[in-house]
mmCIF file as gemmi writes it, N, C-alpha and C atoms, coordinates in Angstrom:
data_model
loop_
_atom_site.group_PDB
_atom_site.id
_atom_site.type_symbol
_atom_site.label_atom_id
_atom_site.label_alt_id
_atom_site.label_comp_id
_atom_site.label_asym_id
_atom_site.label_entity_id
_atom_site.label_seq_id
_atom_site.pdbx_PDB_ins_code
_atom_site.Cartn_x
_atom_site.Cartn_y
_atom_site.Cartn_z
_atom_site.occupancy
_atom_site.B_iso_or_equiv
_atom_site.pdbx_formal_charge
_atom_site.auth_seq_id
_atom_site.auth_asym_id
_atom_site.pdbx_PDB_model_num
ATOM 1 N N . MET Axp A 1 ? -52.524 -6.382 -8.999 1 0 ? 1 A 1
ATOM 2 C CA . MET Axp A 1 ? -51.149 -6.807 -8.872 1 0 ? 1 A 1
ATOM 3 C C . MET Axp A 1 ? -50.193 -5.644 -9.111 1 0 ? 1 A 1
ATOM 4 N N . LYS Axp A 2 ? -50.551 -4.736 -10.025 1 0 ? 2 A 1
ATOM 5 C CA . LYS Axp A 2 ? -49.684 -3.586 -10.301 1 0 ? 2 A 1
ATOM 6 C C . LYS Axp A 2 ? -49.637 -2.642 -9.114 1 0 ? 2 A 1
ATOM 7 N N . ALA Axp A 3 ? -50.698 -2.584 -8.349 1 0 ? 3 A 1
ATOM 8 C CA . ALA Axp A 3 ? -50.722 -1.715 -7.174 1 0 ? 3 A 1
ATOM 9 C C . ALA Axp A 3 ? -49.708 -2.209 -6.137 1 0 ? 3 A 1
ATOM 10 N N . GLY Axp A 4 ? -49.522 -3.524 -6.035 1 0 ? 4 A 1
ATOM 11 C CA . GLY Axp A 4 ? -48.548 -4.087 -5.091 1 0 ? 4 A 1
ATOM 12 C C . GLY Axp A 4 ? -47.125 -3.696 -5.457 1 0 ? 4 A 1
ATOM 13 N N . TYR Axp A 5 ? -46.802 -3.738 -6.757 1 0 ? 5 A 1
ATOM 14 C CA . TYR Axp A 5 ? -45.475 -3.329 -7.21 1 0 ? 5 A 1
ATOM 15 C C . TYR Axp A 5 ? -45.263 -1.844 -6.962 1 0 ? 5 A 1
ATOM 16 N N . LEU Axp A 6 ? -46.278 -1.048 -7.235 1 0 ? 6 A 1
ATOM 17 C CA . LEU Axp A 6 ? -46.176 0.39 -7.04 1 0 ? 6 A 1
ATOM 18 C C . LEU Axp A 6 ? -45.995 0.708 -5.554 1 0 ? 6 A 1
ATOM 19 N N . THR Axp A 7 ? -46.702 0.015 -4.701 1 0 ? 7 A 1
ATOM 20 C CA . THR Axp A 7 ? -46.573 0.229 -3.261 1 0 ? 7 A 1
ATOM 21 C C . THR Axp A 7 ? -45.176 -0.146 -2.779 1 0 ? 7 A 1
ATOM 22 N N . ALA Axp A 8 ? -44.653 -1.274 -3.238 1 0 ? 8 A 1
ATOM 23 C CA . ALA Axp A 8 ? -43.302 -1.696 -2.853 1 0 ? 8 A 1
ATOM 24 C C . ALA Axp A 8 ? -42.263 -0.698 -3.338 1 0 ? 8 A 1
ATOM 25 N N . LEU Axp A 9 ? -42.447 -0.169 -4.53 1 0 ? 9 A 1
ATOM 26 C CA . LEU Axp A 9 ? -41.523 0.819 -5.077 1 0 ? 9 A 1
ATOM 27 C C . LEU Axp A 9 ? -41.547 2.098 -4.259 1 0 ? 9 A 1
ATOM 28 N N . LEU Axp A 10 ? -42.727 2.561 -3.876 1 0 ? 10 A 1
ATOM 29 C CA . LEU Axp A 10 ? -42.84 3.776 -3.084 1 0 ? 10 A 1
ATOM 30 C C . LEU Axp A 10 ? -42.255 3.598 -1.681 1 0 ? 10 A 1
ATOM 31 N N . ILE Axp A 11 ? -42.471 2.447 -1.077 1 0 ? 11 A 1
ATOM 32 C CA . ILE Axp A 11 ? -41.904 2.192 0.25 1 0 ? 11 A 1
ATOM 33 C C . ILE Axp A 11 ? -40.38 2.138 0.169 1 0 ? 11 A 1
ATOM 34 N N . GLY Axp A 12 ? -39.856 1.496 -0.863 1 0 ? 12 A 1
ATOM 35 C CA . GLY Axp A 12 ? -38.398 1.425 -1.039 1 0 ? 12 A 1
ATOM 36 C C . GLY Axp A 12 ? -37.791 2.799 -1.272 1 0 ? 12 A 1
ATOM 37 N N . ALA Axp A 13 ? -38.421 3.62 -2.089 1 0 ? 13 A 1
ATOM 38 C CA . ALA Axp A 13 ? -37.91 4.964 -2.361 1 0 ? 13 A 1
ATOM 39 C C . ALA Axp A 13 ? -37.947 5.815 -1.106 1 0 ? 13 A 1
ATOM 40 N N . THR Axp A 14 ? -39.012 5.668 -0.315 1 0 ? 14 A 1
ATOM 41 C CA . THR Axp A 14 ? -39.124 6.429 0.925 1 0 ? 14 A 1
ATOM 42 C C . THR Axp A 14 ? -38.028 5.999 1.91 1 0 ? 14 A 1
ATOM 43 N N . ALA Axp A 15 ? -37.775 4.719 1.996 1 0 ? 15 A 1
ATOM 44 C CA . ALA Axp A 15 ? -36.745 4.227 2.911 1 0 ? 15 A 1
ATOM 45 C C . ALA Axp A 15 ? -35.36 4.713 2.503 1 0 ? 15 A 1
ATOM 46 N N . LEU Axp A 16 ? -35.089 4.733 1.217 1 0 ? 16 A 1
ATOM 47 C CA . LEU Axp A 16 ? -33.775 5.182 0.759 1 0 ? 16 A 1
ATOM 48 C C . LEU Axp A 16 ? -33.615 6.686 0.874 1 0 ? 16 A 1
ATOM 49 N N . SER Axp A 17 ? -34.688 7.439 0.703 1 0 ? 17 A 1
ATOM 50 C CA . SER Axp A 17 ? -34.575 8.894 0.796 1 0 ? 17 A 1
ATOM 51 C C . SER Axp A 17 ? -34.323 9.327 2.23 1 0 ? 17 A 1
ATOM 52 N N . ALA Axp A 18 ? -34.689 8.511 3.203 1 0 ? 18 A 1
ATOM 53 C CA . ALA Axp A 18 ? -34.432 8.852 4.6 1 0 ? 18 A 1
ATOM 54 C C . ALA Axp A 18 ? -32.938 8.808 4.908 1 0 ? 18 A 1
ATOM 55 N N . CYS Axp A 19 ? -32.173 8.051 4.141 1 0 ? 19 A 1
ATOM 56 C CA . CYS Axp A 19 ? -30.735 7.935 4.364 1 0 ? 19 A 1
ATOM 57 C C . CYS Axp A 19 ? -29.946 9.054 3.688 1 0 ? 19 A 1
ATOM 58 N N . ALA Axp A 20 ? -30.544 9.736 2.744 1 0 ? 20 A 1
ATOM 59 C CA . ALA Axp A 20 ? -29.84 10.767 1.992 1 0 ? 20 A 1
ATOM 60 C C . ALA Axp A 20 ? -29.691 12.023 2.839 1 0 ? 20 A 1
ATOM 61 N N . THR Axp A 21 ? -28.526 12.642 2.738 1 0 ? 21 A 1
ATOM 62 C CA . THR Axp A 21 ? -28.29 13.89 3.454 1 0 ? 21 A 1
ATOM 63 C C . THR Axp A 21 ? -27.701 14.902 2.494 1 0 ? 21 A 1
ATOM 64 N N . ASP Axp A 22 ? -27.794 16.17 2.863 1 0 ? 22 A 1
ATOM 65 C CA . ASP Axp A 22 ? -27.224 17.242 2.051 1 0 ? 22 A 1
ATOM 66 C C . ASP Axp A 22 ? -25.877 17.692 2.597 1 0 ? 22 A 1
ATOM 67 N N . ARG Axp A 23 ? -25.437 17.096 3.696 1 0 ? 23 A 1
ATOM 68 C CA . ARG Axp A 23 ? -24.172 17.507 4.297 1 0 ? 23 A 1
ATOM 69 C C . ARG Axp A 23 ? -23.003 17.019 3.449 1 0 ? 23 A 1
ATOM 70 N N . GLU Axp A 24 ? -21.978 17.834 3.356 1 0 ? 24 A 1
ATOM 71 C CA . GLU Axp A 24 ? -20.761 17.428 2.66 1 0 ? 24 A 1
ATOM 72 C C . GLU Axp A 24 ? -19.814 16.821 3.686 1 0 ? 24 A 1
ATOM 73 N N . GLU Axp A 25 ? -19.297 15.661 3.379 1 0 ? 25 A 1
ATOM 74 C CA . GLU Axp A 25 ? -18.367 14.994 4.284 1 0 ? 25 A 1
ATOM 75 C C . GLU Axp A 25 ? -17.003 15.672 4.188 1 0 ? 25 A 1
ATOM 76 N N . ILE Axp A 26 ? -16.364 15.83 5.319 1 0 ? 26 A 1
ATOM 77 C CA . ILE Axp A 26 ? -15.026 16.411 5.355 1 0 ? 26 A 1
ATOM 78 C C . ILE Axp A 26 ? -14.026 15.296 5.086 1 0 ? 26 A 1
ATOM 79 N N . VAL Axp A 27 ? -13.18 15.494 4.093 1 0 ? 27 A 1
ATOM 80 C CA . VAL Axp A 27 ? -12.192 14.49 3.707 1 0 ? 27 A 1
ATOM 81 C C . VAL Axp A 27 ? -10.868 14.855 4.352 1 0 ? 27 A 1
ATOM 82 N N . ALA Axp A 28 ? -10.266 13.893 5.026 1 0 ? 28 A 1
ATOM 83 C CA . ALA Axp A 28 ? -8.979 14.122 5.67 1 0 ? 28 A 1
ATOM 84 C C . ALA Axp A 28 ? -7.888 14.231 4.615 1 0 ? 28 A 1
ATOM 85 N N . PRO Axp A 29 ? -6.875 15.055 4.856 1 0 ? 29 A 1
ATOM 86 C CA . PRO Axp A 29 ? -5.781 15.152 3.888 1 0 ? 29 A 1
ATOM 87 C C . PRO Axp A 29 ? -4.989 13.847 3.841 1 0 ? 29 A 1
ATOM 88 N N . ALA Axp A 30 ? -4.295 13.635 2.741 1 0 ? 30 A 1
ATOM 89 C CA . ALA Axp A 30 ? -3.492 12.423 2.583 1 0 ? 30 A 1
ATOM 90 C C . ALA Axp A 30 ? -2.344 12.433 3.588 1 0 ? 30 A 1
ATOM 91 N N . PRO Axp A 31 ? -1.967 11.259 4.111 1 0 ? 31 A 1
ATOM 92 C CA . PRO Axp A 31 ? -0.855 11.228 5.059 1 0 ? 31 A 1
ATOM 93 C C . PRO Axp A 31 ? 0.447 11.573 4.352 1 0 ? 31 A 1
ATOM 94 N N . PRO Axp A 32 ? 1.422 12.078 5.087 1 0 ? 32 A 1
ATOM 95 C CA . PRO Axp A 32 ? 2.694 12.415 4.452 1 0 ? 32 A 1
ATOM 96 C C . PRO Axp A 32 ? 3.401 11.16 3.959 1 0 ? 32 A 1
ATOM 97 N N . THR Axp A 33 ? 4.173 11.305 2.906 1 0 ? 33 A 1
ATOM 98 C CA . THR Axp A 33 ? 4.909 10.152 2.381 1 0 ? 33 A 1
ATOM 99 C C . THR Axp A 33 ? 6.087 9.848 3.301 1 0 ? 33 A 1
ATOM 100 N N . GLY Axp A 34 ? 6.476 8.598 3.354 1 0 ? 34 A 1
ATOM 101 C CA . GLY Axp A 34 ? 7.574 8.181 4.203 1 0 ? 34 A 1
ATOM 102 C C . GLY Axp A 34 ? 8.92 8.578 3.618 1 0 ? 34 A 1
ATOM 103 N N . PRO Axp A 35 ? 9.999 8.33 4.346 1 0 ? 35 A 1
ATOM 104 C CA . PRO Axp A 35 ? 11.314 8.674 3.831 1 0 ? 35 A 1
ATOM 105 C C . PRO Axp A 35 ? 11.653 7.843 2.594 1 0 ? 35 A 1
ATOM 106 N N . GLY Axp A 36 ? 12.112 8.48 1.57 1 0 ? 36 A 1
ATOM 107 C CA . GLY Axp A 36 ? 12.472 7.799 0.332 1 0 ? 36 A 1
ATOM 108 C C . GLY Axp A 36 ? 11.32 7.611 -0.618 1 0 ? 36 A 1
ATOM 109 N N . ALA Axp A 37 ? 10.096 7.932 -0.207 1 0 ? 37 A 1
ATOM 110 C CA . ALA Axp A 37 ? 8.939 7.763 -1.076 1 0 ? 37 A 1
ATOM 111 C C . ALA Axp A 37 ? 8.807 8.967 -1.998 1 0 ? 37 A 1
ATOM 112 N N . ILE Axp A 38 ? 8.292 8.724 -3.177 1 0 ? 38 A 1
ATOM 113 C CA . ILE Axp A 38 ? 8.071 9.777 -4.158 1 0 ? 38 A 1
ATOM 114 C C . ILE Axp A 38 ? 6.576 9.866 -4.377 1 0 ? 38 A 1
ATOM 115 N N . ALA Axp A 39 ? 6.005 11.035 -4.155 1 0 ? 39 A 1
ATOM 116 C CA . ALA Axp A 39 ? 4.558 11.207 -4.268 1 0 ? 39 A 1
ATOM 117 C C . ALA Axp A 39 ? 4.096 10.884 -5.681 1 0 ? 39 A 1
ATOM 118 N N . GLY Axp A 40 ? 2.997 10.135 -5.808 1 0 ? 40 A 1
ATOM 119 C CA . GLY Axp A 40 ? 2.422 9.798 -7.098 1 0 ? 40 A 1
ATOM 120 C C . GLY Axp A 40 ? 3.009 8.566 -7.743 1 0 ? 40 A 1
ATOM 121 N N . THR Axp A 41 ? 3.842 7.82 -7.039 1 0 ? 41 A 1
ATOM 122 C CA . THR Axp A 41 ? 4.447 6.62 -7.612 1 0 ? 41 A 1
ATOM 123 C C . THR Axp A 41 ? 3.991 5.389 -6.831 1 0 ? 41 A 1
ATOM 124 N N . VAL Axp A 42 ? 4.247 4.223 -7.398 1 0 ? 42 A 1
ATOM 125 C CA . VAL Axp A 42 ? 3.915 2.957 -6.767 1 0 ? 42 A 1
ATOM 126 C C . VAL Axp A 42 ? 5.194 2.145 -6.631 1 0 ? 42 A 1
ATOM 127 N N . ALA Axp A 43 ? 5.47 1.671 -5.403 1 0 ? 43 A 1
ATOM 128 C CA . ALA Axp A 43 ? 6.675 0.88 -5.178 1 0 ? 43 A 1
ATOM 129 C C . ALA Axp A 43 ? 6.565 -0.454 -5.901 1 0 ? 43 A 1
ATOM 130 N N . ALA Axp A 44 ? 7.703 -0.991 -6.352 1 0 ? 44 A 1
ATOM 131 C CA . ALA Axp A 44 ? 7.698 -2.239 -7.114 1 0 ? 44 A 1
ATOM 132 C C . ALA Axp A 44 ? 8.796 -3.171 -6.602 1 0 ? 44 A 1
ATOM 133 N N . ASP Axp A 45 ? 8.448 -4.44 -6.499 1 0 ? 45 A 1
ATOM 134 C CA . ASP Axp A 45 ? 9.394 -5.496 -6.149 1 0 ? 45 A 1
ATOM 135 C C . ASP Axp A 45 ? 9.517 -6.387 -7.383 1 0 ? 45 A 1
ATOM 136 N N . SER Axp A 46 ? 10.491 -6.111 -8.232 1 0 ? 46 A 1
ATOM 137 C CA . SER Axp A 46 ? 10.568 -6.787 -9.529 1 0 ? 46 A 1
ATOM 138 C C . SER Axp A 46 ? 10.982 -8.249 -9.442 1 0 ? 46 A 1
ATOM 139 N N . ASN Axp A 47 ? 11.787 -8.633 -8.438 1 0 ? 47 A 1
ATOM 140 C CA . ASN Axp A 47 ? 12.235 -10.024 -8.384 1 0 ? 47 A 1
ATOM 141 C C . ASN Axp A 47 ? 11.563 -10.83 -7.278 1 0 ? 47 A 1
ATOM 142 N N . GLY Axp A 48 ? 10.62 -10.253 -6.535 1 0 ? 48 A 1
ATOM 143 C CA . GLY Axp A 48 ? 9.834 -11 -5.562 1 0 ? 48 A 1
ATOM 144 C C . GLY Axp A 48 ? 10.559 -11.369 -4.287 1 0 ? 48 A 1
ATOM 145 N N . ASP Axp A 49 ? 11.646 -10.664 -3.932 1 0 ? 49 A 1
ATOM 146 C CA . ASP Axp A 49 ? 12.373 -11.001 -2.71 1 0 ? 49 A 1
ATOM 147 C C . ASP Axp A 49 ? 11.878 -10.234 -1.487 1 0 ? 49 A 1
ATOM 148 N N . GLY Axp A 50 ? 10.861 -9.398 -1.647 1 0 ? 50 A 1
ATOM 149 C CA . GLY Axp A 50 ? 10.299 -8.657 -0.53 1 0 ? 50 A 1
ATOM 150 C C . GLY Axp A 50 ? 10.952 -7.32 -0.282 1 0 ? 50 A 1
ATOM 151 N N . ILE Axp A 51 ? 11.912 -6.946 -1.111 1 0 ? 51 A 1
ATOM 152 C CA . ILE Axp A 51 ? 12.593 -5.658 -0.983 1 0 ? 51 A 1
ATOM 153 C C . ILE Axp A 51 ? 12.234 -4.823 -2.199 1 0 ? 51 A 1
ATOM 154 N N . VAL Axp A 52 ? 11.888 -3.559 -1.971 1 0 ? 52 A 1
ATOM 155 C CA . VAL Axp A 52 ? 11.503 -2.679 -3.078 1 0 ? 52 A 1
ATOM 156 C C . VAL Axp A 52 ? 12.714 -2.423 -3.956 1 0 ? 52 A 1
ATOM 157 N N . ASP Axp A 53 ? 12.568 -2.709 -5.251 1 0 ? 53 A 1
ATOM 158 C CA . ASP Axp A 53 ? 13.665 -2.545 -6.205 1 0 ? 53 A 1
ATOM 159 C C . ASP Axp A 53 ? 13.547 -1.266 -7.023 1 0 ? 53 A 1
ATOM 160 N N . GLY Axp A 54 ? 12.393 -0.659 -7.043 1 0 ? 54 A 1
ATOM 161 C CA . GLY Axp A 54 ? 12.185 0.541 -7.838 1 0 ? 54 A 1
ATOM 162 C C . GLY Axp A 54 ? 10.769 1.026 -7.657 1 0 ? 54 A 1
ATOM 163 N N . TYR Axp A 55 ? 10.308 1.829 -8.598 1 0 ? 55 A 1
ATOM 164 C CA . TYR Axp A 55 ? 8.95 2.352 -8.512 1 0 ? 55 A 1
ATOM 165 C C . TYR Axp A 55 ? 8.411 2.599 -9.91 1 0 ? 55 A 1
ATOM 166 N N . TYR Axp A 56 ? 7.083 2.62 -10.016 1 0 ? 56 A 1
ATOM 167 C CA . TYR Axp A 56 ? 6.398 2.932 -11.26 1 0 ? 56 A 1
ATOM 168 C C . TYR Axp A 56 ? 5.825 4.333 -11.167 1 0 ? 56 A 1
ATOM 169 N N . THR Axp A 57 ? 6.027 5.128 -12.2 1 0 ? 57 A 1
ATOM 170 C CA . THR Axp A 57 ? 5.44 6.456 -12.274 1 0 ? 57 A 1
ATOM 171 C C . THR Axp A 57 ? 4.033 6.333 -12.846 1 0 ? 57 A 1
ATOM 172 N N . PRO Axp A 58 ? 3.214 7.393 -12.75 1 0 ? 58 A 1
ATOM 173 C CA . PRO Axp A 58 ? 1.841 7.304 -13.261 1 0 ? 58 A 1
ATOM 174 C C . PRO Axp A 58 ? 1.743 6.949 -14.744 1 0 ? 58 A 1
ATOM 175 N N . ASP Axp A 59 ? 2.789 7.204 -15.532 1 0 ? 59 A 1
ATOM 176 C CA . ASP Axp A 59 ? 2.741 6.846 -16.953 1 0 ? 59 A 1
ATOM 177 C C . ASP Axp A 59 ? 3.157 5.398 -17.206 1 0 ? 59 A 1
ATOM 178 N N . GLY Axp A 60 ? 3.428 4.603 -16.142 1 0 ? 60 A 1
ATOM 179 C CA . GLY Axp A 60 ? 3.707 3.182 -16.281 1 0 ? 60 A 1
ATOM 180 C C . GLY Axp A 60 ? 5.157 2.823 -16.505 1 0 ? 60 A 1
ATOM 181 N N . VAL Axp A 61 ? 6.076 3.757 -16.349 1 0 ? 61 A 1
ATOM 182 C CA . VAL Axp A 61 ? 7.496 3.494 -16.574 1 0 ? 61 A 1
ATOM 183 C C . VAL Axp A 61 ? 8.138 3.055 -15.258 1 0 ? 61 A 1
ATOM 184 N N . PHE Axp A 62 ? 8.903 1.956 -15.3 1 0 ? 62 A 1
ATOM 185 C CA . PHE Axp A 62 ? 9.612 1.45 -14.126 1 0 ? 62 A 1
ATOM 186 C C . PHE Axp A 62 ? 10.942 2.167 -13.993 1 0 ? 62 A 1
ATOM 187 N N . HIS Axp A 63 ? 11.238 2.649 -12.79 1 0 ? 63 A 1
ATOM 188 C CA . HIS Axp A 63 ? 12.509 3.312 -12.501 1 0 ? 63 A 1
ATOM 189 C C . HIS Axp A 63 ? 13.201 2.532 -11.394 1 0 ? 63 A 1
ATOM 190 N N . PRO Axp A 64 ? 14.332 1.868 -11.704 1 0 ? 64 A 1
ATOM 191 C CA . PRO Axp A 64 ? 15.023 1.119 -10.649 1 0 ? 64 A 1
ATOM 192 C C . PRO Axp A 64 ? 15.675 2.073 -9.651 1 0 ? 64 A 1
ATOM 193 N N . ILE Axp A 65 ? 15.78 1.613 -8.43 1 0 ? 65 A 1
ATOM 194 C CA . ILE Axp A 65 ? 16.459 2.408 -7.406 1 0 ? 65 A 1
ATOM 195 C C . ILE Axp A 65 ? 17.941 2.121 -7.539 1 0 ? 65 A 1
ATOM 196 N N . SER Axp A 66 ? 18.703 3.157 -7.769 1 0 ? 66 A 1
ATOM 197 C CA . SER Axp A 66 ? 20.15 2.974 -7.919 1 0 ? 66 A 1
ATOM 198 C C . SER Axp A 66 ? 20.835 3.644 -6.733 1 0 ? 66 A 1
ATOM 199 N N . GLY Axp A 67 ? 21.322 2.83 -5.838 1 0 ? 67 A 1
ATOM 200 C CA . GLY Axp A 67 ? 22.017 3.315 -4.659 1 0 ? 67 A 1
ATOM 201 C C . GLY Axp A 67 ? 23.362 2.635 -4.563 1 0 ? 67 A 1
ATOM 202 N N . PRO Axp A 68 ? 24.132 3.007 -3.567 1 0 ? 68 A 1
ATOM 203 C CA . PRO Axp A 68 ? 25.429 2.346 -3.411 1 0 ? 68 A 1
ATOM 204 C C . PRO Axp A 68 ? 25.229 0.88 -3.047 1 0 ? 68 A 1
ATOM 205 N N . PRO Axp A 69 ? 26.162 0.017 -3.439 1 0 ? 69 A 1
ATOM 206 C CA . PRO Axp A 69 ? 26.016 -1.399 -3.099 1 0 ? 69 A 1
ATOM 207 C C . PRO Axp A 69 ? 26.128 -1.599 -1.587 1 0 ? 69 A 1
ATOM 208 N N . CYS Axp A 70 ? 25.54 -2.652 -1.114 1 0 ? 70 A 1
ATOM 209 C CA . CYS Axp A 70 ? 25.596 -2.972 0.315 1 0 ? 70 A 1
ATOM 210 C C . CYS Axp A 70 ? 27.017 -3.373 0.69 1 0 ? 70 A 1
ATOM 211 N N . PRO Axp A 71 ? 27.451 -3.033 1.899 1 0 ? 71 A 1
ATOM 212 C CA . PRO Axp A 71 ? 28.804 -3.44 2.304 1 0 ? 71 A 1
ATOM 213 C C . PRO Axp A 71 ? 28.851 -4.948 2.513 1 0 ? 71 A 1
ATOM 214 N N . PRO Axp A 72 ? 30.028 -5.537 2.361 1 0 ? 72 A 1
ATOM 215 C CA . PRO Axp A 72 ? 30.136 -6.986 2.563 1 0 ? 72 A 1
ATOM 216 C C . PRO Axp A 72 ? 29.908 -7.332 4.038 1 0 ? 72 A 1
ATOM 217 N N . PRO Axp A 73 ? 29.475 -8.54 4.332 1 0 ? 73 A 1
ATOM 218 C CA . PRO Axp A 73 ? 29.264 -8.912 5.734 1 0 ? 73 A 1
ATOM 219 C C . PRO Axp A 73 ? 30.597 -8.976 6.473 1 0 ? 73 A 1
ATOM 220 N N . PRO Axp A 74 ? 30.572 -8.779 7.781 1 0 ? 74 A 1
ATOM 221 C CA . PRO Axp A 74 ? 31.83 -8.835 8.534 1 0 ? 74 A 1
ATOM 222 C C . PRO Axp A 74 ? 32.389 -10.262 8.543 1 0 ? 74 A 1
ATOM 223 N N . PRO Axp A 75 ? 33.696 -10.393 8.703 1 0 ? 75 A 1
ATOM 224 C CA . PRO Axp A 75 ? 34.279 -11.744 8.733 1 0 ? 75 A 1
ATOM 225 C C . PRO Axp A 75 ? 33.815 -12.488 9.985 1 0 ? 75 A 1
ATOM 226 N N . PRO Axp A 76 ? 33.835 -13.814 9.94 1 0 ? 76 A 1
ATOM 227 C CA . PRO Axp A 76 ? 33.424 -14.578 11.131 1 0 ? 76 A 1
ATOM 228 C C . PRO Axp A 76 ? 34.425 -14.368 12.261 1 0 ? 76 A 1
ATOM 229 N N . PRO Axp A 77 ? 33.965 -14.498 13.494 1 0 ? 77 A 1
ATOM 230 C CA . PRO Axp A 77 ? 34.889 -14.304 14.615 1 0 ? 77 A 1
ATOM 231 C C . PRO Axp A 77 ? 35.932 -15.428 14.644 1 0 ? 77 A 1
ATOM 232 N N . PRO Axp A 78 ? 37.11 -15.133 15.181 1 0 ? 78 A 1
ATOM 233 C CA . PRO Axp A 78 ? 38.14 -16.186 15.266 1 0 ? 78 A 1
ATOM 234 C C . PRO Axp A 78 ? 37.7 -17.255 16.265 1 0 ? 78 A 1
ATOM 235 N N . PRO Axp A 79 ? 38.249 -18.472 16.125 1 0 ? 79 A 1
ATOM 236 C CA . PRO Axp A 79 ? 37.867 -19.54 17.06 1 0 ? 79 A 1
ATOM 237 C C . PRO Axp A 79 ? 38.344 -19.215 18.475 1 0 ? 79 A 1
ATOM 238 N N . THR Axp A 80 ? 37.61 -19.66 19.453 1 0 ? 80 A 1
ATOM 239 C CA . THR Axp A 80 ? 37.981 -19.417 20.853 1 0 ? 80 A 1
ATOM 240 C C . THR Axp A 80 ? 39.08 -20.384 21.276 1 0 ? 80 A 1
ATOM 241 N N . PRO Axp A 81 ? 39.951 -19.991 22.199 1 0 ? 81 A 1
ATOM 242 C CA . PRO Axp A 81 ? 41.032 -20.89 22.632 1 0 ? 81 A 1
ATOM 243 C C . PRO Axp A 81 ? 40.541 -21.991 23.563 1 0 ? 81 A 1
ATOM 244 N N . ARG Axp A 82 ? 39.309 -21.985 23.949 1 0 ? 82 A 1
ATOM 245 C CA . ARG Axp A 82 ? 38.796 -23.02 24.845 1 0 ? 82 A 1
ATOM 246 C C . ARG Axp A 82 ? 38.367 -24.255 24.066 1 0 ? 82 A 1
ATOM 247 N N . GLY Axp A 83 ? 38.116 -25.292 24.784 1 0 ? 83 A 1
ATOM 248 C CA . GLY Axp A 83 ? 37.574 -26.48 24.154 1 0 ? 83 A 1
ATOM 249 C C . GLY Axp A 83 ? 38.635 -27.564 23.933 1 0 ? 83 A 1
ATOM 250 N N . GLU Axp A 84 ? 38.229 -28.615 23.274 1 0 ? 84 A 1
ATOM 251 C CA . GLU Axp A 84 ? 39.093 -29.741 23.011 1 0 ? 84 A 1
ATOM 252 C C . GLU Axp A 84 ? 40.112 -29.359 21.954 1 0 ? 84 A 1
ATOM 253 N N . ARG Axp A 85 ? 41.345 -29.754 22.174 1 0 ? 85 A 1
ATOM 254 C CA . ARG Axp A 85 ? 42.396 -29.474 21.205 1 0 ? 85 A 1
ATOM 255 C C . ARG Axp A 85 ? 42.791 -30.789 20.559 1 0 ? 85 A 1
ATOM 256 N N . GLY Axp A 86 ? 42.97 -30.724 19.315 1 0 ? 86 A 1
ATOM 257 C CA . GLY Axp A 86 ? 43.34 -31.998 18.736 1 0 ? 86 A 1
ATOM 258 C C . GLY Axp A 86 ? 43.613 -31.935 17.365 1 0 ? 86 A 1
């Protein structure tokens, strides 16, 4: 019975050694960061609205994004002179 285990072990080792190679794989460089991105940080959405509110640095500190406030929406268009008057 021990010979069966030894045979299975040798067949398994032989099969796995056939997959091993000595070649070093070439690793592609990291893609460039997008506009506004800071290398080494993780974007964070603190209130869950789907918009990035800040980022975390590798030491775990949250830094909010402080930019100018968004402009107010434009006023609604005036009513058209067509249609029912009353």
